[in-house]
Every structure is written in structure tokens, then in C-alpha cells.
VMD Tcl script that draws the C-alpha trace (Angstrom):
set ca {
  {18.06 106.43 26.18}
  {20.14 104.26 26.49}
  {20.15 100.49 25.26}
  {21.26 97.97 27.54}
  {22.29 94.89 25.74}
  {22.19 91.49 27.27}
  {24.79 89.35 26.30}
  {23.62 85.83 24.81}
  {25.36 82.59 25.88}
  {26.10 80.30 22.74}
  {25.02 76.46 23.30}
  {27.23 74.52 21.45}
  {25.32 71.71 19.87}
  {27.37 69.45 17.83}
  {26.34 66.53 15.33}
  {27.80 63.88 17.72}
  {25.50 65.72 20.30}
  {22.75 65.34 17.98}
  {23.68 61.79 17.21}
  {23.65 60.93 21.40}
  {20.51 62.27 21.28}
  {18.66 60.39 18.90}
  {20.45 57.07 20.04}
  {18.51 58.29 23.62}
  {15.21 58.16 22.30}
  {16.20 55.05 19.89}
  {14.35 51.77 20.49}
  {15.99 48.60 20.25}
  {15.65 46.16 17.91}
  {16.10 42.61 18.47}
  {15.96 39.47 15.96}
  {12.59 37.47 16.66}
  {10.77 41.32 17.31}
  {7.89 42.06 15.44}
  {7.28 45.48 14.60}
  {4.67 47.46 13.02}
  {6.53 49.40 9.60}
  {5.31 51.60 7.04}
  {6.51 50.66 3.26}
  {7.81 53.76 1.76}
  {10.04 52.37 -1.04}
  {9.03 49.00 -3.46}
  {12.45 47.76 -5.29}
  {13.37 45.61 -7.75}
  {13.83 42.46 -5.24}
  {12.54 43.96 -1.87}
  {11.22 46.69 -0.03}
  {12.38 49.68 2.05}
  {10.66 49.76 5.43}
  {10.33 52.33 8.29}
  {10.30 50.94 11.92}
  {11.26 54.13 13.46}
  {15.19 52.92 13.64}
  {17.95 55.05 12.39}
  {18.09 53.06 9.10}
  {15.52 51.83 6.91}
  {15.01 48.20 7.22}
  {15.33 46.31 4.15}
  {12.93 42.78 3.15}
  {13.93 40.69 0.23}
  {11.06 39.13 -1.44}
  {11.37 36.10 -0.94}
  {10.65 36.76 2.95}
  {7.66 38.40 1.82}
  {5.36 35.00 1.42}
  {5.31 31.78 2.44}
  {4.46 31.26 -1.34}
  {6.14 32.42 -4.15}
  {6.48 36.23 -5.19}
  {6.99 37.61 -8.51}
  {7.22 40.71 -7.78}
  {7.07 42.88 -4.21}
  {3.67 44.76 -5.70}
  {2.02 41.56 -5.77}
  {2.12 41.60 -0.87}
  {2.89 45.02 -0.73}
  {1.52 48.48 -1.22}
  {3.56 52.18 -0.69}
  {2.59 53.49 2.45}
  {1.04 50.32 3.84}
  {1.44 50.06 7.22}
  {1.58 46.18 8.94}
  {3.23 43.88 10.84}
  {6.72 42.42 10.29}
  {9.35 40.00 12.14}
  {13.04 41.25 12.23}
  {14.95 38.33 10.99}
  {18.42 39.53 11.81}
  {20.53 42.23 13.46}
  {21.72 45.29 11.73}
  {24.39 44.98 8.96}
  {27.39 46.77 8.33}
  {25.09 49.85 7.42}
  {23.26 49.90 10.05}
  {20.03 47.98 8.33}
  {17.67 44.82 9.79}
  {16.27 42.55 7.80}
  {12.64 41.60 8.16}
  {10.41 38.90 7.10}
  {6.85 38.74 6.37}
  {7.05 34.64 5.81}
  {8.04 33.89 9.27}
  {4.88 35.24 10.66}
  {3.16 33.41 8.17}
  {4.95 30.30 9.12}
  {4.31 30.82 12.91}
  {0.16 31.76 12.26}
  {0.64 28.68 10.03}
  {1.76 25.80 12.63}
  {-0.60 27.43 15.22}
  {-3.71 26.80 13.00}
  {-2.53 23.43 11.79}
  {-1.93 22.39 15.69}
  {-5.30 23.72 16.06}
  {-6.75 21.53 13.68}
  {-5.39 18.76 14.25}
  {-6.52 19.00 18.38}
  {-10.48 19.28 16.49}
  {-9.36 16.17 14.57}
  {-10.32 17.87 11.69}
  {-10.77 17.12 7.91}
  {-8.74 19.52 5.57}
  {-8.81 19.87 1.63}
  {-5.94 19.94 -0.22}
  {-4.53 19.99 -4.17}
  {-1.69 17.92 -5.06}
  {1.15 20.09 -6.49}
  {3.52 17.38 -6.79}
  {4.34 13.24 -6.67}
  {7.64 11.61 -6.38}
  {8.36 7.71 -5.62}
  {7.09 8.20 -1.68}
  {3.87 9.92 -1.94}
  {2.35 13.51 -2.80}
  {2.89 16.47 -1.40}
  {0.09 19.42 -0.66}
  {0.15 22.67 1.09}
  {-2.09 22.98 4.06}
  {-2.25 26.88 5.30}
  {0.54 27.36 3.40}
  {2.88 24.70 4.59}
  {4.32 21.54 2.27}
  {2.78 18.75 3.52}
  {3.92 15.14 2.58}
  {1.24 12.22 2.06}
  {2.90 8.71 2.27}
  {2.23 6.53 -0.37}
  {0.98 4.47 1.59}
  {-1.84 6.46 2.84}
  {-3.26 7.63 -0.71}
  {-6.83 5.86 -1.11}
  {-7.60 5.52 -4.81}
  {-6.88 3.90 -7.89}
  {-5.17 6.28 -10.25}
  {-1.37 5.96 -10.51}
  {0.19 9.28 -8.01}
  {1.05 10.64 -11.10}
  {-2.66 11.40 -11.84}
  {-3.18 13.17 -8.80}
  {-1.45 16.27 -10.19}
  {-4.15 18.98 -9.13}
  {-6.61 16.66 -7.43}
  {-8.22 18.01 -4.37}
  {-8.31 15.18 -1.80}
  {-9.80 15.03 1.90}
  {-6.88 14.41 4.29}
  {-6.25 13.66 8.23}
  {-3.23 14.75 10.20}
  {-0.63 11.85 11.03}
  {1.61 14.31 12.43}
  {2.41 17.93 13.59}
  {5.75 18.59 14.22}
  {6.80 22.44 14.10}
  {9.86 21.88 16.03}
  {11.02 19.37 12.93}
  {9.25 21.22 10.46}
  {7.50 17.75 9.47}
  {3.48 17.62 8.69}
  {2.36 14.22 7.27}
  {-1.41 13.55 6.40}
  {-3.37 10.64 5.54}
  {-5.81 10.68 2.97}
  {-7.03 6.57 3.78}
  {-7.86 7.65 6.82}
  {-10.30 10.65 5.92}
  {-12.26 8.09 3.64}
  {-12.43 5.45 6.34}
  {-13.40 8.18 8.90}
  {-16.35 9.20 6.26}
  {-17.21 5.29 6.01}
  {-17.03 4.35 9.21}
  {-19.32 6.64 10.67}
  {-21.92 4.63 8.09}
  {-21.42 1.40 10.17}
  {-21.89 0.06 13.01}
  {-20.75 -2.92 15.53}
  {-22.87 -5.87 15.44}
  {-24.18 -5.18 11.21}
  {-23.69 -7.28 8.44}
  {-22.03 -6.45 5.71}
  {-21.41 -7.68 2.11}
  {-17.57 -7.69 1.45}
  {-14.98 -9.38 -1.64}
  {-11.56 -10.65 -0.50}
  {-9.05 -8.00 -1.89}
  {-5.41 -9.99 0.31}
  {-4.83 -12.51 2.20}
  {-2.18 -12.86 4.39}
  {-0.82 -15.39 6.89}
  {-2.59 -13.24 9.90}
  {-5.94 -12.83 8.35}
  {-7.85 -11.41 4.86}
  {-8.58 -7.84 3.44}
  {-12.23 -7.47 3.18}
  {-13.10 -4.63 0.85}
  {-16.71 -3.51 2.29}
  {-17.97 -0.81 0.34}
  {-14.84 0.95 -0.60}
  {-13.12 0.68 3.09}
  {-11.01 -2.65 4.01}
  {-11.47 -4.34 6.81}
  {-9.81 -6.95 8.58}
  {-10.81 -10.50 9.10}
  {-8.19 -11.60 11.17}
  {-7.76 -15.43 11.12}
  {-9.05 -16.01 15.02}
  {-12.34 -14.70 13.84}
  {-12.99 -17.09 10.59}
  {-14.07 -20.16 12.73}
  {-14.67 -21.47 15.87}
  {-12.57 -24.92 14.12}
  {-8.92 -23.98 14.31}
  {-7.66 -22.68 10.59}
  {-3.70 -23.42 9.39}
  {-4.30 -19.98 7.23}
  {-6.84 -18.20 5.83}
  {-6.27 -19.22 2.35}
  {-7.21 -22.66 3.11}
  {-11.05 -20.86 3.12}
  {-10.75 -18.08 1.47}
  {-9.76 -16.99 -1.36}
  {-8.95 -13.51 -3.38}
  {-12.35 -12.02 -4.70}
  {-14.57 -14.19 -2.87}
  {-17.86 -12.45 -1.62}
  {-18.87 -13.42 1.58}
  {-20.97 -12.05 4.37}
  {-18.96 -10.45 7.68}
  {-20.10 -8.94 10.26}
  {-18.48 -5.58 11.88}
  {-17.35 -6.42 15.55}
  {-15.50 -3.47 16.38}
  {-14.65 0.43 14.80}
  {-11.65 2.20 16.03}
  {-12.12 5.90 14.28}
  {-8.68 6.51 15.59}
  {-6.77 4.28 14.22}
  {-9.04 3.90 11.25}
  {-8.99 0.45 11.55}
  {-12.28 -2.17 11.05}
  {-11.94 -5.54 12.49}
  {-14.57 -8.02 11.01}
  {-15.83 -11.41 12.04}
  {-17.58 -14.61 9.89}
  {-16.97 -16.59 13.23}
  {-19.68 -14.49 14.58}
  {-22.34 -15.94 12.22}
  {-21.84 -19.38 12.40}
  {-24.53 -21.14 13.35}
  {-22.64 -24.13 14.70}
  {-19.09 -23.91 15.09}
  {-17.16 -25.02 12.02}
  {-19.52 -23.83 9.82}
  {-17.22 -21.36 8.03}
  {-14.91 -24.37 7.00}
  {-17.99 -27.05 6.52}
  {-20.36 -24.72 4.78}
  {-20.12 -21.31 4.18}
  {-23.68 -20.83 2.91}
  {-25.39 -21.86 5.21}
  {-22.99 -19.24 7.12}
  {-24.23 -16.52 5.08}
  {-28.02 -17.92 4.85}
  {-28.32 -17.20 9.02}
  {-25.71 -14.41 9.00}
  {-28.82 -11.95 9.74}
  {-30.08 -13.88 12.52}
  {-26.61 -14.30 14.06}
  {-26.08 -11.15 14.04}
  {-29.20 -10.38 15.79}
  {-28.47 -12.79 18.61}
  {-24.74 -11.02 18.79}
  {-26.33 -7.45 19.04}
  {-28.41 -9.01 21.96}
  {-26.12 -10.47 23.78}
  {-23.56 -7.46 24.00}
  {-26.73 -5.26 24.59}
  {-27.28 -7.47 27.57}
  {-23.48 -7.42 28.14}
  {-23.82 -3.74 28.81}
  {-26.88 -4.15 31.20}
  {-24.73 -6.67 33.16}
  {-26.71 -9.35 32.10}
  {-26.07 -12.45 30.39}
  {-27.58 -15.05 27.74}
  {-27.54 -18.47 28.21}
  {-28.41 -19.66 25.12}
  {-26.28 -17.30 22.94}
  {-23.46 -18.71 20.97}
  {-19.89 -17.42 22.33}
  {-19.38 -13.83 21.08}
  {-15.76 -12.15 20.94}
  {-16.97 -9.22 20.11}
  {-12.93 -7.78 19.72}
  {-10.16 -9.35 18.34}
  {-7.37 -9.77 21.33}
  {-4.41 -7.18 20.86}
  {-2.19 -9.81 21.43}
  {-3.29 -12.24 18.45}
  {-3.54 -9.69 15.80}
  {-1.09 -6.99 14.20}
  {-1.79 -3.60 14.63}
  {-3.32 -3.12 11.10}
  {-5.47 0.18 10.11}
  {-8.15 -0.13 7.50}
  {-7.67 1.12 4.20}
  {-9.64 2.57 1.42}
  {-7.61 1.20 -1.55}
  {-8.08 -2.92 -0.96}
  {-4.87 -3.18 -3.39}
  {-2.85 -1.52 -1.34}
  {-4.03 -3.51 2.00}
  {-1.29 -5.73 2.69}
  {0.94 -2.45 3.17}
  {-0.91 -1.36 6.07}
  {0.99 0.92 8.30}
  {-0.56 2.46 11.85}
  {1.95 5.55 11.35}
  {5.00 6.59 9.04}
  {8.60 5.82 10.21}
  {10.35 8.87 10.89}
  {13.19 7.80 8.96}
  {11.01 7.66 5.71}
  {9.43 11.12 6.25}
  {11.99 12.80 7.98}
  {13.79 14.62 4.76}
  {10.00 14.48 2.73}
  {8.56 17.23 4.77}
  {11.44 19.37 6.25}
  {11.10 22.95 6.04}
  {14.00 25.37 7.06}
  {12.30 28.66 8.10}
  {15.54 30.39 9.06}
  {16.57 30.19 5.16}
  {15.92 33.64 3.16}
  {15.02 32.00 0.04}
  {12.00 30.14 -0.41}
  {11.61 27.11 1.86}
  {11.49 23.62 0.04}
  {10.67 20.18 1.08}
  {13.65 18.40 1.80}
  {12.43 15.24 -0.40}
  {15.50 13.06 -1.36}
  {13.49 11.43 -4.09}
  {11.74 14.57 -5.72}
  {14.83 16.48 -7.47}
  {14.06 20.33 -7.39}
  {13.47 21.33 -10.88}
  {10.40 18.95 -10.44}
  {9.08 20.44 -7.11}
  {9.50 24.00 -8.57}
  {7.36 23.39 -11.98}
  {5.06 21.83 -9.76}
  {4.58 24.85 -7.53}
  {4.08 27.02 -10.92}
}
mol new
graphics top color blue
foreach p $ca { graphics top sphere $p radius 0.5 }
foreach p [lrange $ca 0 end-1] q [lrange $ca 1 end] { graphics top cylinder $p $q radius 0.2 }
display resetview
């Protein structure tokens, strides 16, 4: 029997061919992509991650979290699969750099914007203070509370580790700026228990040419000079003195601005009584307030009450400067409706492009103090 040999054709398959085949089926990764990866090696200052590329990607320890990480094992476990952000393109060794911190930042800003849209009150501990205010963390982001928006009798230094209720003043992801107000949170809580037309007892805590700041149970409202009396008054100090106790009526509550407007003018039984006989005003305050509320309700129904005294429910914008109510009466003269950009810009800036832990660029806080507070 004859053996027939079938000639075999050799197929050349070099290393170059193999590399080309890998390139053909290799995924293309670009900075900014979010990919799934599996941890296969924890290093002293980072970790190697398999994301399906030809070379294992690397995540440095400073990119593992918004918060400080001392050991990669605090965040990652071997064989764990999770999402990673591609931070940089391949280096000369073909290795990509990854980040978890960047993903956390994006989601934190999204959550903070949602909280601001809902006008939520948040709580956070103060971790550092400086001449300008205090620093807190909201969803892992560093935020700044200007000193004029801190309502407490304590020195700022004593606020460390104290938890404060806060409202959002500014949320600007593009500028990496997060500004909050302790004062506004407390004012809102107090305002929820107040009503227009209500008579309250207060104490004069500050006098300015345009009016007096009256402490009414922990919050401060503005008694504008035009709302002190029907008689013309040269200066509020000609009628009122600091620490005077008096009855005032609430004529406007502006929750958005955290502003409470007050009046004694609307409580006068006769024009000029607040100047000539303040006690008469206080004795008949409830009666006059009832008439005020009656006329206000009638006006809402489109009716008029001829006997009712002339009532001004709000302070004309042209008469009064825009002044917010403040919880800390001693700080009331320094009331600000907004925070100056120049004042805050460096206070709360965070640079997500850096691979080292993001720090707020606050000119008046030296780095060692901030880092000690973070620990």
C-alpha cells in the first residue's frame, strides 16, 4: 500500500503579525472616558488596573478619593471591579493614568446642584477657620462660609469640629466655588414661625443712618428709618438707643433673601406717637396690628376700610438698601446680600486637574494649618 503524503503549507505568523492582530481588536481609550477595570495589584503608592488595554493602567494614591488616602487598601481590594476615569493618555511605556477622585467630583457637584435647586438645608462640620470665615465639606467638596454669614457668639476658632446648618449661596462648578451661609439657614428656620402682621418684642442691637437692627428672638430684622414713625426723623438714634426694648410689627418676610422688615410706624395710634409717646405705641400695639391685618386682608379681597390708618406693608426698594436679616445681631451692621467674588474666589477654588489632593486656594490659610485641620 502506498502512503500518500499531503504536502503542508507553512503559514508564517510573526510577532509583528500578532501585535497587529492585537491592535486590530484593541479598544481605544481617551482621557475623559469612564471605563470598567479590575484591580490586580496593589502598590505602596498606587494600584495596577486591568482595563483591557495592552498595558496595565495605573492609579496613584492621590487619585483614589476626594478625601485623603494613606493606604491604597483603604479604597481598593484585589480583584475588585469598578469604574475608573481615564485621567491622562498613554505615557512612553504605553500606560494610562486613572482616577476615582474625578468621578467622585463629578457626582458630588451634580448632587450639590440638586440640593441647591431644592433649596435644601445641609449640615456639615467646620474643619478649618481663617480670617475670612470657615471651611466645611459638602458631599466631599470643600466649601467656604464667609464670616458675615456665620451666626454665633463664639469666636471662629471655637467652631472647629462643630456641625452647622447651612444654606447654599453659590454653587459654581466651572470656577470650583462653593459658598454657604449659616446665617441664612437659621433665619429661614426662624422665619417659618413668623407671620406678616405679627407683633414681636425685640431689642435694638445696632443703629445705622438708614435704620436700626432689632434682635427678635435670635434673628435680626431691619427697622428702616421710614418705618419708625409717621413724623419725619433725621436719624434713628434720635428715637432709639442700643439695647432699647420695644414692640415692632413684621411687615415683610423675604425667605429668599433672608430678610425681615419691621415697623413701629404702623403701630402708631396717632401720627408721631413713636417720637412723642412710645409707651402709647407699645400699649396699643396689638390693637393697631389687628387693624393692619384687617386692612391687609381687605386689600387682598379688593376691599377698602375707610377708618384704617395709612398702612405701608413693605419698605420701598428705593428707600431702603438691600439688607438681609441676620441671626447674630452684633454682626448685623455688616450685612451682605451676596459674597464679593474677589473675596471668595481664592477661598474655595479647587483644581481637579491636579493629581495631588485638591486644596482650597485660600490666601489667608497657610497650607500646614489646613492640612492639620483635615487630619
